[in-house]
C-alpha positions as CSV (number, residue, x, y, z in Angstrom):
1,M,10.7,-6.5,35.0
2,M,8.3,-6.0,32.1
3,S,6.5,-9.1,30.9
4,A,6.9,-10.3,27.4
5,S,3.4,-9.2,26.5
6,R,4.2,-5.7,27.6
7,R,7.7,-5.5,26.1
8,R,8.5,-2.1,24.5
9,P,8.7,-2.2,20.7
10,V,12.1,-1.9,19.1
11,A,13.1,0.1,16.1
12,A,13.6,-1.5,12.7
13,G,17.2,-2.5,11.8
14,A,18.9,-5.9,11.4
15,V,15.6,-7.7,11.7
16,L,14.6,-6.4,8.2
17,A,17.9,-7.3,6.6
18,V,16.7,-10.8,5.9
19,A,13.2,-9.7,5.0
20,V,11.5,-10.0,1.7
21,L,10.3,-6.4,0.8
22,G,9.3,-7.9,-2.5
23,L,12.8,-8.3,-3.7
24,P,15.0,-11.0,-5.3
25,G,16.8,-13.5,-3.1
26,S,14.0,-13.7,-0.6
27,A,12.1,-16.9,-1.5
28,V,13.1,-18.5,1.8
29,A,11.1,-15.9,3.7
30,Q,7.9,-16.5,1.8
31,S,7.5,-19.9,0.3
32,A,4.6,-21.5,-1.5
33,N,4.0,-23.7,1.5
34,T,4.2,-21.1,4.2
35,P,1.4,-18.7,4.9
36,V,2.4,-15.2,5.9
37,G,0.7,-15.5,9.3
38,T,-2.3,-16.8,11.2
39,P,-4.7,-15.1,13.6
40,D,-3.9,-15.4,17.3
41,A,-7.5,-16.1,18.2
42,P,-9.9,-18.5,16.7
43,P,-13.0,-17.1,14.9
44,S,-15.2,-17.8,17.9
45,A,-13.0,-15.5,20.1
46,Q,-13.2,-12.6,17.7
47,S,-15.8,-9.9,17.9
48,A,-18.6,-9.5,15.4
49,P,-18.3,-7.1,12.6
50,L,-19.1,-3.5,13.4
51,T,-21.6,-3.3,10.6
52,A,-23.8,-5.7,8.8
53,E,-23.1,-4.3,5.4
54,K,-21.9,-7.1,3.0
55,A,-18.6,-6.5,1.2
56,P,-18.9,-6.8,-2.5
57,G,-17.6,-9.9,-4.1
58,A,-15.1,-10.3,-6.9
59,G,-16.1,-8.6,-10.1
60,K,-19.4,-7.5,-8.6
61,H,-20.3,-3.9,-7.9
62,Q,-23.3,-2.5,-6.2
63,K,-25.0,0.6,-7.5
64,D,-23.8,3.6,-5.6
65,E,-23.7,7.3,-5.7
66,H,-20.0,7.6,-5.0
67,R,-17.7,8.1,-7.8
68,A,-13.9,8.7,-8.1
69,P,-12.7,12.3,-8.7
70,D,-13.5,13.8,-12.1
71,R,-15.8,10.8,-13.0
72,K,-19.1,12.3,-12.1
73,K,-21.2,13.0,-15.2
74,P,-22.3,16.7,-15.5
75,G,-25.9,17.2,-14.7
76,K,-26.5,13.7,-13.5
77,K,-28.9,13.6,-10.6
78,S,-28.0,11.8,-7.4
79,G,-31.2,9.7,-7.4
80,K,-31.5,10.1,-3.7
81,K,-35.1,9.7,-2.6
82,P,-36.6,11.9,0.2
83,G,-36.6,10.1,3.5
84,K,-33.8,7.7,2.5
85,K,-32.1,6.4,5.6
86,P,-28.6,7.8,6.2
87,G,-25.7,5.4,6.0
88,K,-26.8,3.7,2.8
89,K,-24.4,5.6,0.6
90,A,-21.1,3.8,0.1
91,T,-19.0,6.4,1.8
92,P,-15.2,5.9,1.2
93,G,-13.6,4.9,4.5
94,K,-16.7,3.4,6.0
95,I,-15.9,0.5,8.1
96,L,-17.6,-2.7,6.8
97,S,-16.2,-5.1,9.5
98,S,-13.7,-5.1,12.3
99,Q,-12.3,-7.8,14.5
100,P,-9.5,-7.8,17.1
101,S,-6.0,-8.7,15.9
102,S,-2.5,-8.3,17.2
103,F,0.8,-7.0,16.1
104,Q,4.3,-8.5,16.3
105,Y,7.3,-7.0,14.6
106,T,9.0,-10.4,14.4
107,P,7.9,-13.9,15.4
108,G,7.7,-14.3,19.2
109,Q,7.9,-10.6,19.9
110,P,4.6,-9.3,21.2
111,T,4.3,-5.5,21.5
112,P,2.3,-3.2,23.8
113,T,-0.2,-2.3,21.1
114,K,-3.9,-2.8,20.2
115,A,-4.8,-3.9,16.7
116,W,-7.9,-4.5,14.6
117,K,-8.2,-6.1,11.2
118,I,-10.8,-4.1,9.3
119,T,-12.6,-4.2,6.0
120,Y,-13.5,-0.7,4.7
121,R,-15.1,0.9,1.7
122,S,-12.8,2.3,-1.0
123,T,-12.9,3.1,-4.7
124,S,-11.6,1.0,-7.6
125,A,-9.5,2.3,-10.4
126,N,-12.7,2.6,-12.6
127,G,-14.5,4.7,-9.9
128,R,-16.7,1.9,-8.5
129,P,-17.1,1.2,-4.7
130,N,-15.1,-1.7,-3.5
131,A,-14.1,-3.3,-0.2
132,V,-10.5,-3.4,1.0
133,S,-9.0,-4.9,4.1
134,G,-6.3,-3.6,6.4
135,T,-5.1,-3.3,10.0
136,V,-5.3,-0.4,12.5
137,I,-2.6,-0.5,15.1
138,V,-2.2,1.9,18.1
139,P,0.4,2.0,21.0
140,D,-1.2,0.8,24.2
141,D,0.6,3.5,26.2
142,G,-2.2,5.0,28.2
143,K,-2.5,8.1,26.0
144,T,-6.0,9.1,24.9
145,A,-5.3,12.6,23.4
146,P,-5.3,12.9,19.6
147,R,-2.1,11.4,18.2
148,P,-0.7,11.5,14.6
149,L,-1.8,8.8,12.2
150,I,0.4,7.3,9.5
151,T,-1.3,5.5,6.7
152,Y,1.4,3.0,5.6
153,A,1.7,1.3,2.2
154,V,3.8,-1.8,2.1
155,G,6.1,-2.9,-0.6
156,T,5.4,-6.0,-2.8
157,V,4.3,-9.0,-0.8
158,G,2.7,-11.0,-3.6
159,L,-0.9,-11.4,-5.0
160,G,-2.0,-14.4,-3.0
161,D,-4.4,-13.5,-0.2
162,K,-2.2,-15.3,2.3
163,C,0.5,-12.7,1.6
164,A,-1.6,-9.7,2.9
165,P,0.0,-7.7,5.6
166,S,-3.0,-8.3,7.9
167,A,-2.4,-12.0,7.7
168,G,1.1,-11.8,9.0
169,F,1.0,-9.2,11.7
170,P,-0.4,-11.5,14.4
171,G,2.5,-13.9,13.9
172,G,5.2,-11.3,13.2
173,T,5.8,-12.6,9.7
174,T,4.8,-9.5,7.7
175,T,8.0,-8.2,6.1
176,E,7.7,-4.6,6.9
177,A,6.5,-5.0,10.5
178,P,9.8,-3.7,11.9
179,L,9.4,-0.5,9.8
180,V,5.8,-0.1,11.1
181,N,7.0,-0.8,14.6
182,A,9.4,2.1,14.3
183,A,6.4,4.4,13.9
184,L,4.6,2.9,16.8
185,V,7.7,3.4,19.0
186,R,7.3,7.1,18.4
187,G,3.8,7.1,19.6
188,Y,2.1,7.3,16.3
189,A,-1.0,5.3,15.3
190,V,-0.6,3.3,12.1
191,V,-3.1,1.9,9.6
192,V,-1.8,-0.5,6.9
193,T,-3.9,-1.2,3.9
194,D,-3.9,-4.7,2.2
195,Y,-4.7,-3.0,-1.1
196,E,-7.6,-4.0,-3.4
197,G,-7.9,-7.7,-4.0
198,L,-5.2,-8.7,-1.5
199,G,-7.1,-10.4,1.3
200,T,-10.4,-9.7,-0.4
201,P,-12.1,-11.3,-3.4
202,G,-10.6,-10.8,-6.9
203,D,-7.1,-10.3,-8.2
204,H,-4.9,-7.7,-6.5
205,T,-4.7,-4.5,-8.7
206,Y,-0.9,-4.5,-8.3
207,M,0.8,-1.4,-9.6
208,V,-2.5,0.3,-10.5
209,A,-1.8,3.7,-9.2
210,T,-5.3,5.1,-8.6
211,A,-6.6,1.9,-6.9
212,Q,-3.5,1.9,-4.6
213,G,-3.9,5.6,-3.8
214,T,-7.5,5.4,-2.8
215,A,-6.8,2.3,-0.7
216,V,-4.2,4.3,1.2
217,L,-6.3,7.4,1.8
218,D,-9.5,5.5,2.7
219,A,-7.5,3.4,5.2
220,A,-6.8,6.6,7.0
221,R,-10.5,7.6,6.9
222,A,-11.5,4.2,8.3
223,A,-8.9,4.3,11.1
224,Q,-10.3,7.7,12.2
225,R,-13.8,6.3,12.3
226,H,-12.9,3.2,14.3
227,P,-14.6,3.5,17.7
228,E,-12.1,1.3,19.6
229,A,-9.1,3.1,18.1
230,A,-10.6,6.4,19.1
231,K,-10.1,5.4,22.8
232,Y,-6.3,5.5,22.1
233,G,-6.3,8.9,20.4
234,V,-7.0,8.1,16.8
235,S,-9.0,11.2,15.7
236,A,-10.0,13.2,12.7
237,K,-8.5,16.2,14.6
238,A,-5.0,14.7,14.4
239,P,-2.4,15.2,11.6
240,V,-2.0,12.5,9.0
241,G,1.2,11.3,7.3
242,I,1.4,9.1,4.3
243,M,4.3,6.7,4.0
244,G,5.5,3.8,1.8
245,Y,8.4,2.2,0.0
246,S,8.7,0.3,-3.3
247,Q,5.2,-0.7,-4.3
248,G,4.2,1.3,-1.2
249,G,6.3,4.2,-2.5
250,G,4.2,4.3,-5.6
251,A,1.0,3.9,-3.6
252,S,1.9,6.7,-1.1
253,A,3.2,9.0,-3.9
254,K,-0.1,8.6,-5.8
255,A,-2.1,9.2,-2.6
256,A,-0.1,12.4,-2.1
257,E,-1.2,13.6,-5.5
258,M,-4.9,12.6,-4.9
259,A,-5.3,13.7,-1.3
260,A,-6.5,17.3,-1.8
261,T,-9.3,16.2,-4.2
262,Y,-10.2,12.7,-3.1
263,A,-9.9,13.1,0.7
264,P,-9.7,16.8,1.4
265,E,-10.9,16.4,5.0
266,L,-7.7,14.5,6.0
267,K,-5.2,16.7,7.7
268,V,-2.3,15.5,5.5
269,R,0.9,17.1,6.7
270,G,3.3,15.3,4.4
271,T,4.2,12.2,2.5
272,A,7.4,10.1,2.7
273,S,7.9,7.8,-0.3
274,G,11.0,5.7,-1.2
275,G,12.1,3.7,-4.1
276,V,9.1,5.0,-6.1
277,P,8.3,3.1,-9.4
278,A,6.9,6.2,-10.9
279,D,7.3,5.2,-14.5
280,L,6.3,1.5,-15.0
281,A,7.5,1.4,-18.6
282,K,11.1,2.3,-17.6
283,V,11.0,-0.1,-14.6
284,A,9.8,-2.9,-17.0
285,D,12.8,-2.2,-19.3
286,S,15.2,-2.6,-16.5
287,L,13.6,-5.8,-15.1
288,E,13.0,-7.9,-18.2
289,G,15.2,-11.0,-18.3
290,G,16.7,-10.4,-14.9
291,D,16.4,-11.8,-11.4
292,S,13.3,-9.7,-10.7
293,A,11.5,-10.4,-14.0
294,G,8.6,-11.9,-12.1
295,Y,7.5,-8.4,-11.2
296,L,6.5,-7.9,-14.9
297,L,3.9,-10.6,-14.9
298,M,2.7,-9.5,-11.5
299,S,2.1,-6.0,-12.9
300,A,0.4,-7.4,-16.0
301,V,-2.0,-9.4,-13.8
302,G,-2.6,-6.3,-11.8
303,Q,-3.4,-4.1,-14.8
304,N,-5.7,-6.8,-16.1
305,A,-7.5,-7.0,-12.8
306,A,-8.3,-3.3,-13.0
307,N,-9.2,-3.5,-16.7
308,P,-10.3,-7.0,-17.9
309,A,-10.7,-5.6,-21.4
310,L,-7.0,-5.9,-21.7
311,H,-7.5,-9.7,-22.0
312,L,-4.1,-10.7,-20.7
313,D,-4.8,-14.4,-21.0
314,K,-5.0,-14.2,-24.8
315,Y,-1.4,-13.1,-25.0
316,L,0.0,-15.8,-22.7
317,N,1.5,-19.1,-24.0
318,A,1.5,-22.3,-21.9
319,E,4.5,-21.2,-19.8
320,G,2.9,-17.8,-19.3
321,R,-0.4,-19.3,-18.1
322,K,1.5,-21.6,-15.7
323,L,3.5,-18.6,-14.3
324,A,0.3,-16.5,-14.1
325,A,-1.3,-19.1,-11.9
326,V,1.7,-18.9,-9.5
327,V,1.5,-15.1,-9.6
328,R,-2.2,-15.0,-8.6
329,S,-1.9,-17.4,-5.7
330,E,1.6,-17.1,-4.2
331,C,3.8,-14.7,-2.3
332,V,6.6,-12.7,-3.9
333,G,9.5,-15.0,-3.1
334,T,7.9,-17.9,-4.9
335,V,7.0,-15.7,-7.8
336,L,10.5,-14.3,-8.2
337,E,12.0,-17.8,-8.2
338,A,9.5,-18.9,-10.9
339,G,10.0,-15.9,-13.0
340,R,13.8,-15.4,-12.7
341,G,15.4,-14.7,-16.1
342,K,12.2,-14.7,-18.0
343,K,11.7,-12.4,-21.0
344,I,8.3,-11.3,-22.3
345,E,8.8,-13.4,-25.3
346,D,9.3,-16.5,-23.1
347,V,5.8,-16.3,-21.7
348,T,3.7,-14.8,-24.5
349,T,2.6,-15.5,-28.0
350,S,2.8,-11.8,-28.8
351,N,4.0,-8.9,-26.7
352,P,1.0,-7.0,-25.1
353,L,3.2,-4.0,-24.4
354,E,3.2,-3.4,-28.2
355,R,-0.5,-2.9,-28.2
356,P,-2.1,0.6,-27.9
357,D,-4.5,-0.5,-25.2
358,W,-1.7,-1.8,-23.0
359,Q,0.5,1.2,-23.7
360,R,-2.4,3.5,-22.6
361,A,-2.9,1.4,-19.4
362,I,0.8,1.6,-18.5
363,A,1.0,5.3,-19.3
364,G,-2.0,5.9,-17.1
365,Q,0.0,4.7,-14.0
366,L,2.6,7.5,-14.4
367,I,3.3,9.4,-11.1
368,G,4.5,13.0,-11.2
369,T,1.8,14.5,-13.3
370,K,0.1,16.4,-10.3
371,K,1.4,18.5,-7.5
372,P,1.0,17.0,-4.0
373,S,-0.9,19.4,-1.7
374,A,1.6,18.8,1.2
375,P,5.4,18.6,1.4
376,T,7.1,15.4,0.3
377,F,10.2,13.4,1.3
378,L,11.6,11.3,-1.5
379,Y,14.5,8.9,-1.1
380,H,16.2,6.5,-3.4
381,G,19.4,4.4,-3.4
382,D,21.7,5.2,-6.3
383,A,22.6,1.5,-6.5
384,D,19.0,0.4,-6.6
385,E,18.8,-2.8,-8.8
386,T,15.0,-2.9,-8.9
387,I,13.7,0.6,-9.4
388,P,16.2,2.6,-11.5
389,Y,17.6,5.6,-9.7
390,A,16.8,7.8,-12.7
391,V,13.1,7.0,-12.2
392,G,13.2,8.5,-8.7
393,Q,15.2,11.5,-9.9
394,K,12.6,12.2,-12.6
395,L,9.8,12.1,-10.0
396,R,11.7,14.6,-7.9
397,A,12.1,16.9,-10.9
398,D,8.5,16.6,-11.9
399,W,7.2,17.6,-8.4
400,C,9.8,20.3,-8.0
401,A,8.7,21.8,-11.3
402,K,5.2,21.9,-10.1
403,G,6.2,23.9,-7.0
404,N,6.0,21.1,-4.4
405,A,8.4,21.3,-1.4
406,V,10.4,18.1,-2.1
407,Q,13.1,17.0,0.3
408,W,15.2,14.6,-1.8
409,T,17.7,12.2,-0.2
410,T,20.1,9.9,-2.0
411,F,21.5,6.9,-0.2
412,A,24.8,6.4,-1.8
413,G,25.8,2.8,-2.7
414,Q,22.6,1.4,-1.3
415,S,20.5,-1.3,-2.9
416,H,16.7,-1.4,-3.0
417,V,16.5,-3.3,0.3
418,G,19.3,-1.3,1.9
419,T,17.6,1.9,1.2
420,A,14.4,0.7,2.7
421,I,16.2,0.0,5.9
422,Q,18.4,3.1,5.9
423,G,15.7,5.5,4.8
424,N,13.0,4.5,7.3
425,G,14.4,6.5,10.3
426,P,15.0,9.7,8.3
427,A,11.5,9.4,6.7
428,L,9.9,9.1,10.2
429,E,12.0,12.0,11.5
430,W,10.9,14.2,8.6
431,L,7.2,13.2,9.2
432,G,7.6,14.0,12.9
433,Q,8.7,17.5,12.0
434,R,5.6,17.9,9.8
435,F,3.4,16.7,12.6
436,A,5.0,19.4,14.8
437,D,4.1,22.0,12.1
438,R,7.7,22.9,11.5
439,P,8.1,24.6,8.1
440,T,10.0,23.0,5.2
441,T,11.0,24.3,1.8
442,G,12.6,21.2,0.5
443,N,15.8,21.1,-1.4
444,C,14.6,21.4,-5.0
445,G,17.2,24.1,-5.8
446,T,20.2,21.9,-4.9
């Protein structure tokens, strides 16, 4: 009989039905008093960082030659001096630190996997180098040949550092661990980003498309450079899939649009994105005053984190400042409880969304303006109460119009959470076909 520590992972299913996924009605799962998870081993038992490079602190950026795509000034010299030692450039995907971790798909269910919590170099929304944390997970199945890698973007967990996926994996309390586990069961390696500012200094740049996209792509780069993961088949020679739902759907979809220019060396074979909040303005209209209104202030805090010149605090009244403090420190269940039924006028002295600078910031997060370089699998529930079904349909139309091979799937009668559960298997099956180099033309014509 196989011991508990070597038990085979099980696919996602009923385990996720009571999970958070960043949705209403889930405050019990993530309360203000319950951290998402704790490391299995004390700091003294963990390995030293792989590198001695110091991660930048909140709001502080080191001078660096790396810039985001299309931000390099014409004619600007690199400033690199002859004889400069290699490795000083802030290369996106460079591992800044690594320590052993572990992965459980639910509390008390160890899996036959190896895991490492990492901090890696990425790029902020304004093109500056930053540090992002995440987790690399590989099946401990004896295979050493190159295996497919999925860079996985989670849905909303909250903005508090304790809510980061990496914090909950060791104890099995990260909401989407069952979905991640379904990929591991298939033999894939998985890397899960915590996103900018979630588990690292500063506010999480929640719903800032570019910052989320770079975090997803650079997580894949970091996983491919991890020396321990390499022993289990994580290799730059292997195909890469991008995957995510809800907030992760937006992050993965943006990564799909950016991959060819930002990370052209990655062998991206396809992207599976579900419940994509591609148009934040339309999502905001549907959420205001409802059970999920807390997402609006979360998004406002995220936009302000990426662009402090928006000066969110000057628009907030006393109630808004109180709620913003909850947003910045707590997990999604607590935030949704605190924000339930709130309208913008309830928490502000004037509506920032009526200001041109805020309107430009929100418009800048629109997804669907560029053609992904690899095929895509989009899925959405037509009874989605959080991200309007029409928003998903519009993204499909936009990508189809640009010539992308989009495979669109509607989950009839399914809510936001229901679609996350029902769509995970088909999304992984579709990615598996891309990893096997099977052709796809999508279903744009139907």
